[in-house]
Residue, then its C-alpha position, 0 to 999 in steps of 0.5 A: m361378118l364381124a361381131t363385137g362384144g358391144g352387141v353390133v355385127f358388121a358386114a360388107s358387101r361387094e357393092g361397097n356397103v359397110m353395114a352395122f346391125e344390132t345383134r339381137t334384133g338385126k336392125l340396121l344401125w349404120r351404113f357407109q358406101t365406099g364407092a368401090p367393091i369390098d372383097s374382104s371382111p371387116m376387121s377390128y383392132a384397138v388402140d389405147g383402149k379405143q376399138y376400131v373397125a377397118l376394111s379396104a375397098g378399091g385400094v383405100l383403107y377405111s377405119f371407123a371408131l366405135s362409140e363406147 
């Protein structure tokens, strides 16, 4: 799992789901199916002040920009 300063927690499942939850309520905010098992946790990085969440699944690197 990965927690952001913006009140969102990201989690990945071995079934290929990437999910974002609201920190306070646990409400599911977003889900993406990669189509391949995810064997690692999401990571976060920033480029020019924009925050991204990335992970790999099935030999593909996925990167998602976070809204401000």
